Structure formats: structure tokens, C-alpha cells
C-alpha positions in Angstrom: -16.0 -0.8 -6.8 -13.8 -1.2 -3.7 -10.2 -1.0 -4.5 -7.7 -1.8 -1.9 -4.2 -1.1 -1.0 -2.1 -4.0 0.2 0.6 -3.2 2.4 -0.6 -2.4 6.1 -4.3 -2.4 4.7 -4.8 -6.0 3.7 -1.8 -7.4 5.2 0.6 -6.7 8.1 3.7 -6.0 6.2 4.7 -2.4 6.8 7.0 -3.5 9.3 9.2 -5.8 6.8 10.2 -2.5 5.1 10.9 -0.8 8.0 13.4 -3.5 8.9 15.1 -3.3 5.7 15.4 0.4 5.8 17.0 0.2 9.1 19.2 -2.6 7.9 20.3 -0.8 4.8 21.1 2.5 6.4 22.7 1.0 9.3 25.2 -0.7 7.1 26.3 2.8 5.7 25.9 4.5 9.0 22.9 6.6 8.1 20.2 6.9 10.5 16.6 6.1 9.5 15.1 9.4 9.8 11.4 11.0 9.4 12.5 12.5 5.9 13.9 9.3 4.9 11.0 7.3 5.8 8.6 9.9 4.0 10.8 9.7 0.9 10.5 6.0 0.4 7.1 4.8 2.1 4.5 3.5 -0.3 6.7 4.5 -3.2 7.6 2.2 -5.8 11.3 0.5 -5.7 12.7 2.4 -8.7 11.6 5.9 -7.3 12.5 4.8 -3.7 15.9 4.0 -5.0 16.6 7.1 -6.7 15.7 8.8 -3.7 17.7 6.6 -1.4 20.7 7.1 -3.7 20.9 10.9 -3.7 19.7 11.0 0.0 22.5 8.9 1.0 25.2 10.2 -1.6 25.7 6.3 -2.7 27.8 5.1 -5.4 25.8 2.2 -6.0 23.5 1.9 -8.8 19.5 2.3 -8.2 19.7 -1.7 -9.6 22.5 -2.3 -7.1 20.2 -0.8 -4.2 16.9 -2.4 -5.2 18.6 -5.9 -5.5 20.0 -5.4 -1.8 16.4 -4.7 -0.7 15.1 -7.5 -2.6 17.7 -9.8 -0.7 17.0 -8.5 2.6 13.0 -8.9 2.2 13.6 -12.2 1.0 10.4 -14.6 1.6 9.0 -12.4 4.2 5.8 -12.1 2.6 5.2 -15.8 2.5 4.6 -15.3 6.1 3.2 -11.8 6.7 -0.2 -12.0 8.6 -3.6 -10.5 7.3 -5.0 -7.5 9.1 -7.8 -8.6 11.3 -11.2 -9.0 9.9 -9.8 -8.9 6.2 -11.4 -12.2 4.9 -14.5 -11.2 6.5 -15.1 -7.9 5.0 -14.0 -9.4 1.6 -16.6 -12.2 2.0 -19.2 -9.6 2.8 -18.6 -7.5 0.1 -18.3 -10.3 -2.6 -21.7 -11.5 -1.0 -23.1 -8.0 -1.9 -22.1 -8.4 -5.6 -19.6 -5.7 -5.1 -16.5 -5.5 -7.5 -13.0 -5.8 -5.9 -9.5 -4.9 -7.0 -6.1 -4.2 -5.6 -4.0 -1.0 -6.2 -0.7 -1.4 -4.6 3.0 0.2 -4.7 4.0 -3.5 -3.8 6.5 -5.4 -5.6 4.5 -7.6 -7.7 6.3 -10.8 -6.7 5.5 -10.0 -3.0 2.0 -9.1 -3.5 0.9 -12.2 -5.7 2.9 -14.1 -2.8 0.9 -12.8 0.0 -2.5 -13.1 -1.6 -1.8 -16.7 -2.8 -0.5 -17.8 0.7 -3.6 -16.6 2.1 -6.0 -17.6 -0.5 -7.1 -13.9 -1.4 -6.3 -13.8 -5.1 -9.6 -15.1 -6.1 -11.6 -12.2 -4.4 -9.9 -9.6 -6.8 -10.7 -9.2 -10.5 -7.4 -7.4 -11.2 -4.3 -6.4 -9.4 -3.1 -2.9 -10.5 0.5 -2.5 -10.0 2.0 1.4 -9.6 5.5 -0.5 -10.5 3.7 -1.2 -13.9 2.5 2.2 -14.1 5.6 3.6 -13.4 4.2 6.1 -11.1 4.2 7.2 -7.5 0.6 6.4 -5.6 1.0 9.9 -3.9 -0.2 11.3 -6.9 -3.9 12.0 -8.1 -2.6 10.8 -11.6 -1.8 7.4 -10.5 -5.4 6.9 -9.2 -6.9 8.1 -12.4 -4.8 5.8 -14.6 -5.6 3.0 -12.3 -9.4 3.5 -12.6 -9.0 3.9 -16.4 -7.3 0.3 -16.4 -10.4 -0.9 -14.4 -12.9 0.7 -16.6 -14.4 2.8 -13.8 -14.7 6.2 -13.1 -12.6 7.7 -10.1 -16.3 8.6 -8.5 -17.4 4.9 -8.8 -14.7 3.7 -6.6 -14.2 3.4 -2.9 -10.5 3.2 -2.0 -9.1 1.8 1.4 -5.3 2.7 2.4 -3.4 3.2 5.3 -1.0 5.9 4.2 -2.2 9.5 4.3 -0.3 10.4 1.3 -2.4 8.0 -0.9 -5.3 8.9 0.7 -4.9 12.4 -0.1 -4.1 11.8 -3.6 -6.9 9.5 -4.2 -9.3 12.0 -2.5 -8.1 14.7 -4.9 -8.7 12.3 -8.2 -12.3 12.0 -7.0 -12.3 8.6 -5.4 -14.5 8.0 -2.0 -11.6 7.3 0.5 -11.6 5.2 3.5 -8.5 5.8 5.4 -7.6 2.6 7.4 -5.2 2.9 10.8 -2.2 1.2 10.9 0.3 1.3 14.0 3.3 2.1 11.4 1.5 5.5 10.3 0.8 6.6 13.9 2.8 9.8 13.3 0.3 10.8 10.5 -2.9 9.6 12.3 -4.0 13.4 13.2 -4.0 14.0 9.1 -5.8 11.0 8.3 -9.6 12.6 9.0 -8.7 15.4 6.6 -7.3 13.2 3.8 -10.0 10.9 3.5 -13.7 10.9 3.8 -13.8 8.3 6.5 -11.0 7.2 8.9 -11.6 3.7 10.6 -9.5 1.8 13.1 -9.9 -1.7 11.4 -12.0 -3.5 9.0 -14.2 -4.9 12.0 -16.0 -1.4 12.0 -16.9 -2.0 8.3 -17.9 -5.6 8.6 -20.2 -4.9 11.6 -22.1 -2.5 9.5 -22.4 -4.7 6.5 -23.4 -7.7 8.6 -26.6 -5.9 10.1 
């Protein structure tokens, strides 16, 4: 089975959350730092809200923080672009009879919007939301639980993600991991080869191999 991340892997959405974070913090006079980014990137909203509340010493509840984030994000996922060669790769994998699924930290409504807008939903037999599992995708247990829901062993999964944190956790859980470059994670690019089994610049590399 091929298991795909959404944000920054299938769709070019990492910038949406960078803008949300910068606007949210600026309203409170708090700088957007590497420490903050590392605390919230690719984390489910409830956990990101807990981190933000403590990091910024806020009086707002986690529910109020999440509501503000959702308002700032609004309908951004209805306009998000696909990463290059996404559709071509999915077509080739499906033609080979591969099983495909998504495992994402994205807000479920945002994920479904992006998949529907681009007509991708039919490629995937299931979308597993870290939000529904209540776990951070940066933990090996998250991937073991996702594989259990999909009815496959971790060793039977090839996982594709742009986050070094998620790649490292998936590799530790026993999945075969392909790291996918995204400019948003330029700062951790040097870590990716050690966090995954293979690091690619884009899906065009896999498309070229599969099309031979």
C-alpha cells in the first residue's frame, strides 16, 4: 500500500498555515520563531492549540484559538494547488493495481475539500485523520495505528511525506519511507536522507521510473 501525507505532499498547502501562524502571532506581538514552528508544524489542531496557549501565555481557551485559526484559514483549501505530477503518479500507481490511502494531520474538512476540488478522492480507499486518532503524526504509534485501521502491516506500506518529523516516526514504525522535498521545510532538508529510505525532489522522479 502507498500511504500519502496531504499538506506539502499531495497539495501545496504548507504556506497556508505559515500565513495563519504569522497573522495569529502578530496580533499578539509574538514573533514567529523556529521553536514555534517546530511546536505546531504537522501537528493536529488540538495539540497545536495546547502548545500555542502555553508558548504564548494566552488566556484564550484552546477552542477559541482553534476557532481563530479556522477563520484565518477560511476557504484556502478550495484554492490550493496540487504538487507537480501528483495526478500522474496516482494514475500510474492505480494502473499497477496498488492500494492507495491518505494519512494526514490536516483538518478533516480541509482535506476533503482539497481532494474533492482536484478530483482525487476516488484514488484513495481511505483517508485516515490523525485528528480522529487523537495522536501526533510525529510518533511511531500513530503510524502503527493507521496501518491497523487500513488492515496492513507497517512493512507493507510505502509512506510519502515532506516532514522530517513524520518521516522519522514512520521509519521507526517499520514503514518504507520516501521523503518528498517541499520548500517550506528547507531548513530540515539535510536531515531528510537519514530520516527516510529515499529522499526525492518531487513526484516527477517516481513518475519517470514507473513510466518506463
